[in-house]
Each structure stands twice: as structure tokens, then as C-alpha cells.
N, C-alpha and C positions, 0 to 999 in steps of 0.2 A: 215380645220376645218371650219364649216360654222356656224353662230349664226343666228337663226330666230327670229324675233321679229315682233309680230302681226300688221299689217299694214305698215310694211317696208320691203324693198327689203333685200336680204339676204346678209349678211357682209363676204367677205372671208379673212381669215387672210393669209399672206403669210408663216408666220412660225409659227410651234406649241408654245403655250404659255407654258412657264417654269413652272413648279409646284413648290410649295412652299416646304421647307424641311419637314418630317414628324416630328410628336413629338418626340422628344429625339434625333434626327439625328444632330442637331447641337451640342449636348452635347458629341455625340459620336466623333464628329470632334475634339471637344476641348480636349477630352480625348485621342485622337490619336496625337494631337499636343504636348500635355504633355509627353506623351510616348517617342516621336520622340526627344524632347527636352532632355529628360533623358538620351536617349542613345548618343546623341550629347555631353552631359556632361560627360559621361562615356568615349567617345573616347577622350575628352580634356585631361582628367586626364591622360590618357596613352600615350598622346602625349610628345615628347622629344622638339619639336620646338614651342616655345612661338607664333609665327605668327600663325600657324595651330591650336594649343589650343584656341587661342583668335576667330578664326574663328569660330570654333565649339560653344564656349559659346556666342559668338554673334549672331549665327544663332539660338541657342536654345532660347535665349530671345526674338528674333523677333516670334518664334513660341509660347511660353509661358512665358510672362515677370514675372518671379517670382524674388523677391527681393535677393535671395540666388544667383541667376546668377549675379547679380551687385556686390557681395561680391566676387565671384568667377574672374570677371573681374578685381576687384579692387586688389586682389592678383596677378593675372598675371602682371598687370601694375608694381606693387611693384617689383616683380621678375624680370622685364624687367628695372629696374631702373628708373622708370617713377613715382616719389612719388606724384607730383602735380596730375596727372591723375588718381592715385590711390586714392587720398584723395578726389577727386571730386565723384567718384563713390560709395568710402566707406561712405561717410557722407549720401549720398541719399540711401543708403542701410539702414545706421542707421534710418533715418528718417522714411522709409518704415515700418522697423520692429518693432519700438517704443521701448515699455519697455520690450518686451521680448527678447530683444538683450544679447546674451550670453556673460559673462565676457571677454572670451579669444577673441572674436570678437571686443569688446570695446577696449582692449588693442592694437590690430592691428590698429583700426581706429585711435586711439590718436597718435601712432608712426607716422603713415602716415600724420595726421595734423601738428604733429610738425616739419616735413620735407618740409613743403608749403614754397616755396620763398616769402620774403617780397614784391616784386615787381609785385606778382600775383593779379589779379583783379577778379571780380564777375559780372556775367551778368544774369539778369532774364529774362529767355526767355518766351514769351507769344506766344502760337501758339495753333493750332487744338487740341483737347484731342484726345488721341491715337495714334497721329504721333510718330514714332520712330526718335529720335534726336541723331545725328552724329556731332563731333567736329573733324576736320581734318581726317574724313574718320574713326573714331574709334566711336563706339557706346557708348552712355552715358546715355540712358534712355528712357523711353517712356513718352510722354506729357499727364498731368503736372508733370514736374520733381520732385516738392516738395521741391528742393533747388535750388538756383541760380548756373549757371555753374561757376566752378572754373578754370580760364584760366591763363596761363603764359603770362607774358609780351611778346608782339608782335602780328602780325597779324593770324587770324585763320579763318578757313571756317566753317561755320554751316551749316547743310544741315538736313532738314525734309524730312519725307516719310510716307504717309499713303496710303497704296495700290499702285496703279499705278501713284500716285501723288507725286511730290518732288519739292522743292525749296530750294535754298540755298543763303547764304550771306557771304561776308567777313567782318570781323571786327577786330578792334585794339582797344586797350584802349584809342588811341588818337581820334578815331571816337566817343567814347561814352562820351568824355569829362572828367573831373576831375575824377580820379578812387579812391582817398583817402578820400572819403565822410563819409565812414563808412557804406554804404548802396550800394547794387548791382544795376547797372545800367540796364533799361529796354530796352530789344529788342523785337519787334513784327515781327514774320515772319508768311506770310499767305500762305496756299497753293492755287495754281491755282484751279479755280472752276472745278467741275467734270463734265465731258461730258456724256450727257445721251444718248444712243443709243436707238433707238425705232426701 
């Protein structure tokens, strides 16, 4: 490909320039991602193995982060005997849905919140908008989360991912200071800078 500018030598580019998506093409891709997410959710409901179902729902969320997928993840954690993790996901779902929260979902959330151990603590994660957040390799949402992370007593590994970039941190209530202050402790996680290839 050559560009000719009057009064200047021709410029030869090593690789052809990538064209921008056509109008509507990005919407088509988003629609395809939602369709694939729906198929993954259907597979999750058919799976008898909780770990496999969780994988399908987490993958669906990464493709199309709908609040209902947080609800489904919360239900899976409840069925797996993990009420604290369930409560963390379910209250995030509740905030995202807002006043349109169905009464039966409210009852499930209230039940999960009553099972939260007293020695749990909250961490308000401040990070890059759009990053997918994991705690101990389990998806918990997409930044901004809308609610602080609800964590059990002890150390945890937090990881955030956005595209090919990721970073992680290990935290415990001891690292964050006094936990019974009535407010969430803040933690800032930054993604590494993006590398731009020309």
C-alpha cells in the first residue's frame, strides 16, 4: 500500500491497515456473545456437576455480564454449601437489579445474608472499569462491582482481568487493618499498562 503526498516521497507501509468495523458489526458481535452466553447458561442448568455448571455460568458472564448470571452463580454457591460467597454475589445482583428485584429472589438473598459468618469482612475494590474480578479463582463480577467484596476470615487472592492484561494481590483482614470499623476497607488494584504494537 502506498500513500502519495504531493511534494513528498511515497510512504510504503509494511502491513495493510486494518479497517474499522462496519456500522452495526459491533452490535452483531455483541448479539452473538449474548446468544453464546445463553447457550452456556442452558448447558449449566443441564449439568449435574457444580464445578462444570459454575464454569459455564462464569464464561457466560464474561461474554455478556448480565445481573441474572450473578444470581445463578449465587444459587450455585448456595447449593455447594458456600453461603458467604453466595451472599457476596447475590447482594451484588440485588444492587444491579434495583427495585425490579422479584420477591422470591429477595427471599433467597435474605436467607443467604443471614448465614454470613460474623468474622467476615468487606473490601471495597477500586480498579479499572470493565475489569472482570475474581476472588480465589471464582468470578465475583465486573468492575465497578457496586458493592464491597464480602470475604471470609483469612487470606484471599484477588485477580482482575481486562483483555490480555491481569494483575493479582493477596489480602487478608490483617493486611487491611481493623475490620470491625463498620465500613469496608479500600483496596486499589491497577492493571499493567497496555502494550501498543505498531
